[in-house]
N, C-alpha and C positions, 0 to 999 in steps of 0.2 A: 507190721512193718511193710508188708507187701502192698497193703492198701494205701499206706502213707506214701510210698514211693510212686504208686500209680497215680495218686492224686497230685503229687508234686510234678510228675511228668506232664499230666494233663494240664495243670495250671501253667506250666512253662510253655506248653504248646499254645494255649489260649493267649498267653501274654505275648508270645512271639507273633501270633496271627494279628493281635490287636496292634502291635507295634508296626507290623508291615502295612496294615490298613491305614494307620495314622500317617505313615510316611509316603503313602501313595500320592501321586500327583493327580489332582482333579482336572478333568477336561470335559467340557460340555459341548456336544455336537448338535447343531440344529439341522434337521433334514428339510428338504424342499417340499416334501409331501408326506402323506400318512405312511404308517408302517406297511411296507410291501417289499417285494423282491427287488425293486429298483435300488434298494439300500441294503441288500443282503450282506454285502461284504462287511459292513460295520456291525451288524447283529451277529454274524458268524465270528468276527474277531472278539466280540465280547463273550459270546457263549463258549467258545473254545479256549478262552483264557489267554488269548494273544495280547490283549491290552494289559492284563494282570502281569504277564511275563515281562512286560516293559516297565512295570511299576506305575501303571496308570489306573485311575478309577474313572472310567468314562461313563458319562450320562448321555443317553441319546434321546433327544426331544423330537417327537414326530411333528410334522407340519400339518397343513390343512388349508382350506380355502381362505381363511382369514389370517394366515401366518406368512409373512414375508421375511425370508432369511436376512435380507439386508437390514430390515428394521430391528430384528432380534439382536443381531451382532452390534449394531450401532448403539443399542440401549445397554450393552454390556451383559446381556443374558446368555450369551454363548461365546465360546472361545474360537470356534471354527464352524463354518456353515457349508452345506452342500448347495450350490447354486449353478445356474447356467451362466456361461460367460457373457452373453448379451446383457443380462440383468446386472451382472457384476461390473461390466465396463461402463454401462449407462450410469450406474450409481457412482462409480469412480469419477466420471466426468462431472457429475453434479456435486462432488465434494466428499463423498464417502470413500476413503482410501483403502479399498479392498485389494488384496494381493492373492493371486492364485499360487498356492504352494504345492499342489499336486493335481493330476488329472487322471483319475481312474477310468473314466469313459473315453474311449478312443474314437468312437463313431457316434453319429447322431441318429436318434430313433424317431425324430419328428417328421410328420407327413400330413398332407391334406387329403382327406378321404371324401369322395364325392359319390352321390348316387348317379349311376349311368343314365337313368331316365331323366335327370335334370338337364341333360344336353351338354354337360361338361366333358369334353374329351381331351382338351389341351388347355394350357394357361390362357390362350386367347379367348376361351369360352367363359372365363371368369367375369368378363364385362357384364355389368347389370345384375350379377348374381349376389345372393347373400351368403357370406362365408363366415364360419364360426371360428373363434380363437379364444384361448384363455388369456386372462390379463394377470396382473400381479407380477409382471416381469416376463411372463411367457409370450407376451404379444410381440416383443421386439423382433424376433426373426421373421414373423409373418408380415408385420408392417414394413420391414425393410424389403422383403421380397416383393410386396405389392408396389412399393416405390420404384424398385428396379424394373418392374414390368410396366411402369408408367400409369398405374391405376390410382386414382384418388380413393381415399377410404371414407369419404363423407356421404356416401349413398347417392352421389350424382349419377346421371344416366350413363356416362362414359367410364364410371369407376365401379367400385364394389360397395355393398353395404356390409358393415362389420357387425356380426352378432357377438356380443360378449358372452362367451360360452361358459356354462357351468361345467363342473367336473363330472359330466355324464355325456351320453351320446343321444339324448332325447331330441335335440334339434334336427338331427338327421333322420331319426326314426319317425318323427312327426312331420317331416318335410318342411320344417321352418327354415332350413338352410339347404342350399345345394351341396355344400361341402362343410365339413367340420375338421378341426384339428384332432389328430390322433397320434398316439405313440405306438410304435411297432409292437411294444411289449404289453400294452394295456388297452386303450380305448378301441383300437382296431378290432381286437378280439371281443370286446363288448358288443360291437356292431354285429359280428359274426354270430355270437351267442344269442343275439336277439332274433335271429332267423334270416338275416340277409346273407346271400351267398357272395363269395368273392367275385363271381361273374357279374353281379349286379353293381359292382363298385369300380371306381377308377381312383387309383392312389397316385399322389404326386409326392415323391420322396424329396425332402430338402437336399439330400445328398445328390440325387440324380439331377435335380434342377440347378445345382451349383450354388445353392444358398445355405448350405449346412453350416452350423456354428457349433462350437463345443458346448456340451451339456455336462451336468453333474461333476463339476470340479470342486476342490476344497479351497476355501477362501478364509483369510484372516485379515485383521486390521494391520496396516503397515506399521504403525507406531508400536504395537505389541511385539511385532516380529523383531524389532530392534533390541529387545531384551533377550540376552543369551539363554537365560533359563527358560523362557517361553519358547524360543526356537528349538531348544533341546526337547521340550515336551512335544512339540509338533513333529520333530524327527521320529520320536518313539511312536507317536500316534499314527503317522503315515506308514511307517514300517509295519506296524501291527495291522493296520487297515488293509494294506495291500496283500498281506498274508491272508487276511480274511477273504479278500476278493478272489484270490487265486484258488483258495480252498472252495469257495462257492462255485467258481467256474468248473472245477473238477468234480464237485459233488452237488450238482444242482438240486436234486430232490431233497437231500439232507438240508441244504441251505434254505430251501423253501419251507421246510418243516420248522426250522429255527425261527424264521420270520413269523410264521403262524403262531408260534409259542409266545412271541413278543407283541402280538396284536391284541391289545386289551379290548378293542371294540368288538371283536368277533365278526367283523364285516367281511373278512377275506375268506375265500374258499381254497381248499387244497388244490383242486384242479387248476384254478386260475393262477395261483401263486407258482405252481410248478411250471406251468406254461410260460409265465412271465419270467421266471428265473432262466429258462432256456433261451428266451429272446434277449434278456439283459446280458447274458454271458457273451452273446455275439457282439455287443457294444463295448464291453470291457476287454475283450480279447485283443491282444496286441499292445496293451498298455502295461507298463511296469510301474506306473504311477507318475513318472516324470512327464511334464508337459512337452509335447513335440512343438518346437518353435515354428515349424512349417504349418502345423494345424492352427497355431495361434495367429500367424500372419494371415492365413486364409480367412479365419473368423473375423479379424479386424477389417480386412478388405470387404468382406460380405456386409458387415455392419455399417460401412461407410458408403455403400454403393446404392443406397435407397433414395437418393435425391432428397426431397424435402422431408421424407420420412426416415432418413438415415438415423440409426440408433445413436451413433457417436459422430462428432464433427471433426475430430482430429485424432491422429495416431496417439494412443496412450503411451505414457512413459512410466516405468516401474510397476506395471500391472501384474507381473508374474516374476517368479524367482525359482531357480533350481537349487538354492541354498539348502532347502530342507530335503528334497529328494536325493541330492548328491550324497548327503550324509546317511539318509535312511537306507539307500540302496547299495551303499558301499560295503 
C-alpha cells in the first residue's frame, strides 16, 4: 500500500510538472553576439529560475559574426532581440518596425583604441589613417562620428580608410590599422592580454567624445506588441531579465560562472569572463530596465549629426515604449 501511495504521489508530481511545462509561455531571445558576460543577465535569469517563476520557457539563441538580430526577428525566428539602438533605428527607418521595450544597458562601452606610435593623439590625427570597425550594424556609431568630424570614409587623402574589422584585435597587433574598435569589457582587454601596455595605447571613448549611443536594448516588432498576450509575455520576460541583471551585478563571479556553463563552444576562459562581467556591470549600473528618454533623445541627436553619413535622416516616431517596463517594474 505504501509503495502504491508513493507511486501515486510521484505520478501526480510528474503530471503536475508536465502540466506546468505545457502551460509555460515560450519566448525566444536572440543575442547580439556569442555567449559571454555581455548577456549575463539573461543566462542568470534562466539559471536561477526567474523566467520559470514567471511561467516562461525561454530559449536563448547566441549570435555570431554571421547573425544579425534584425534579420532573425524579421524572419520570425525570435520574439525579442538584443541590439544596439543605432542598428535598430536604422532598420526602423528602412521599414522594419522595431520597438525598444527595455534598456538594461545605461552606458556605452564602445571606444576607438589606437597605437600611440601611429601618431594618433587626438581625433584631428585620424586624417589619412586606417581605422577598424565592425559591420553588421555596429558600424553606425563609428560612421556617424566620422561624419560629424567631417571625414569622408572612402579612403581619400583628407578622410580615413575604413577597415572592415573582424571580431578580433589582429589589425592593431599586426599594425594594419592605426586604431580599431573595442569594447571596454572585451576587445580592449584582448589587446592588453596580447602584451601591449595601456601606456602604449590611446583610447577615445564614444561617451567622452559626445557621440555615445545606447547599446544592448531589448527590441520587438511593433505589430506583435499590439497583441495583449504578447505584451504580457514581454512584461514577464523583462521583469525576470532585470532580476537576472541585478543579481549579476551583485554576484559578478557567480554570473560569469553561469555564462561559462552555457558556453557550448568552450571558447571562453574564466579569467576573461569574470573580468568582462565586472566591466559590464559598470554599464548596466543605474538602469532599472526602463529607457531613459533623455538618453534616447541624445542617441537620436548623435545619429542625425553625421552629415552625409548620418545613420537616420529624421526623428523616429514610435521607436520605444514604456508600456512594458511600466508594468514589469510596478
